[in-house]
C-alpha positions as CSV (number, residue, x, y, z in Angstrom):
1,X,17.2,-1.8,-33.6
2,X,16.6,-0.4,-37.0
3,X,19.5,-1.8,-38.9
4,X,19.9,-1.0,-42.6
5,X,21.0,-4.0,-44.6
6,X,21.5,-3.3,-48.2
7,X,21.7,-6.4,-50.4
8,X,22.7,-6.3,-54.1
9,X,22.7,-9.4,-56.3
10,X,25.3,-8.7,-59.0
11,X,25.7,-12.2,-60.3
12,X,23.8,-14.5,-62.6
13,X,25.3,-18.0,-61.8
14,X,23.4,-19.0,-58.6
15,X,19.7,-18.5,-58.1
16,X,19.1,-15.9,-55.3
17,X,15.7,-16.1,-53.7
18,X,13.7,-14.0,-51.3
19,X,14.4,-16.6,-48.7
20,X,18.1,-16.2,-49.2
21,X,17.7,-12.4,-48.9
22,X,15.8,-12.9,-45.6
23,X,18.5,-15.3,-44.3
24,X,21.2,-12.7,-44.9
25,X,19.2,-10.2,-43.0
26,X,18.6,-12.6,-40.1
27,X,22.3,-13.5,-40.0
28,X,23.4,-9.9,-39.9
29,X,20.8,-9.0,-37.3
30,X,21.5,-12.1,-35.1
31,X,25.3,-11.4,-35.2
32,X,24.8,-7.8,-34.1
33,X,22.4,-8.9,-31.4
34,X,24.7,-11.6,-30.1
35,X,27.6,-9.2,-30.0
36,X,25.4,-6.7,-28.1
37,X,25.8,-4.1,-30.7
38,X,23.2,-1.6,-29.3
39,X,23.4,1.1,-32.0
40,X,21.5,1.2,-35.3
41,X,23.9,-0.2,-37.9
42,X,24.3,-0.2,-41.6
43,X,25.8,-3.0,-43.6
44,X,26.1,-3.5,-47.4
45,X,26.1,-7.0,-48.8
46,X,27.0,-7.5,-52.5
47,X,26.6,-10.9,-54.1
48,X,29.0,-11.7,-57.0
49,X,30.4,-14.6,-58.9
50,X,33.9,-16.1,-58.7
51,X,35.3,-14.0,-61.5
52,X,34.3,-10.7,-59.8
53,X,35.5,-11.8,-56.3
54,X,38.8,-12.9,-57.8
55,X,39.3,-9.5,-59.3
56,X,38.6,-7.8,-55.9
57,X,40.8,-10.3,-54.0
58,X,43.6,-9.5,-56.5
59,X,43.1,-5.8,-56.2
60,X,42.7,-5.5,-52.4
61,X,44.6,-8.5,-51.0
62,X,47.1,-9.2,-53.8
63,X,45.9,-12.8,-54.0
64,X,45.0,-13.9,-57.5
65,X,42.3,-16.5,-56.9
66,X,38.6,-16.5,-56.0
67,X,37.6,-16.5,-52.4
68,X,34.3,-17.0,-50.6
69,X,33.8,-13.6,-49.0
70,X,35.6,-10.3,-48.5
71,X,34.9,-7.9,-45.7
72,X,35.6,-4.2,-45.9
73,X,35.2,-2.7,-42.4
74,X,34.8,1.0,-42.1
75,X,33.3,1.2,-38.6
76,X,34.9,3.9,-36.4
77,X,34.1,3.4,-32.7
78,X,34.3,7.2,-32.2
79,X,31.1,7.8,-34.3
80,X,28.5,10.3,-33.0
81,X,26.2,8.3,-30.8
82,X,23.0,9.7,-32.4
83,X,24.0,8.4,-35.8
84,X,23.6,5.0,-37.5
85,X,26.9,3.1,-37.3
86,X,28.2,2.3,-40.8
87,X,30.0,-1.0,-40.3
88,X,31.2,-1.6,-43.8
89,X,30.7,-3.8,-46.9
90,X,30.6,-7.5,-47.5
91,X,31.2,-9.0,-50.9
92,X,30.2,-12.6,-51.1
93,X,30.6,-15.1,-54.0
94,X,27.4,-17.1,-54.2
95,X,29.2,-19.4,-56.7
96,X,31.9,-20.2,-54.2
97,X,29.4,-20.6,-51.4
98,X,27.5,-23.1,-53.5
99,X,30.6,-25.2,-54.2
100,X,31.8,-25.0,-50.6
101,X,28.4,-26.2,-49.3
102,X,28.7,-29.2,-51.6
103,X,32.3,-29.8,-50.5
104,X,31.5,-29.5,-46.8
105,X,28.3,-31.6,-47.1
106,X,25.9,-29.1,-45.8
107,X,23.1,-26.9,-47.2
108,X,23.7,-23.8,-49.3
109,X,21.7,-21.9,-46.7
110,X,24.0,-22.9,-43.9
111,X,27.1,-21.9,-46.0
112,X,25.5,-18.6,-46.9
113,X,24.7,-17.8,-43.2
114,X,28.1,-18.9,-42.1
115,X,29.8,-16.5,-44.6
116,X,27.6,-13.6,-43.6
117,X,28.1,-14.2,-39.8
118,X,31.9,-14.6,-40.4
119,X,32.0,-11.4,-42.4
120,X,29.9,-9.3,-39.9
121,X,32.3,-10.4,-37.1
122,X,35.2,-9.1,-39.3
123,X,33.3,-5.8,-39.7
124,X,33.1,-5.7,-35.9
125,X,36.9,-6.1,-35.5
126,X,37.4,-9.8,-35.1
127,X,40.3,-11.3,-37.0
128,X,41.1,-15.0,-37.1
129,X,44.4,-14.3,-38.7
130,X,45.8,-12.7,-35.5
131,X,46.7,-16.0,-33.9
132,X,45.2,-19.2,-32.5
133,X,43.4,-17.4,-29.6
134,X,41.7,-14.9,-31.9
135,X,40.8,-17.6,-34.3
136,X,39.3,-19.8,-31.6
137,X,37.3,-16.9,-30.2
138,X,35.9,-16.0,-33.6
139,X,35.1,-19.5,-34.6
140,X,33.3,-20.2,-31.2
141,X,31.2,-17.1,-31.8
142,X,30.3,-18.1,-35.3
143,X,29.2,-21.6,-34.2
144,X,27.1,-20.2,-31.4
145,X,25.4,-17.7,-33.7
146,X,24.7,-20.3,-36.4
147,X,23.2,-22.6,-33.7
148,X,21.0,-19.8,-32.6
149,X,19.8,-19.4,-36.2
150,X,19.0,-23.1,-36.3
151,X,21.9,-23.9,-38.7
152,X,24.3,-26.3,-37.0
153,X,27.0,-28.1,-38.9
154,X,25.5,-31.1,-40.7
155,X,28.7,-33.0,-40.5
156,X,32.2,-32.5,-39.0
157,X,34.2,-30.2,-41.2
């Protein structure tokens, strides 16, 4: 697959390295592969700070607080098969990811990959807010994908 993964670092609070960029690409690609998404896909990932994600959360979800990641799916399953499938946009707070990694007792890299995998699953139509069965299915998929990336939970959450 020739997926297009656009990554933009629009924050200055958390160092963002080439290794982090590569991890985001691996997490997106692995999620699409595990979900047997057989079409070339396009995903945009924008990295922001807590202030910026709070503003987006307030605007789009009417929730006035920072969050870790927002997914903006735009994928239409009726796209023309010869085209690249535009899945949507991910906005991720690196600042929140860093604080959650510390809170949960695992690496920043594990948290970053978790948030990307979680968001790509949302772009593909999964929604953990649709009830316990949907939540369980999505969380099982996330765990399996993170294990396949070599990023297991480092302690029980």
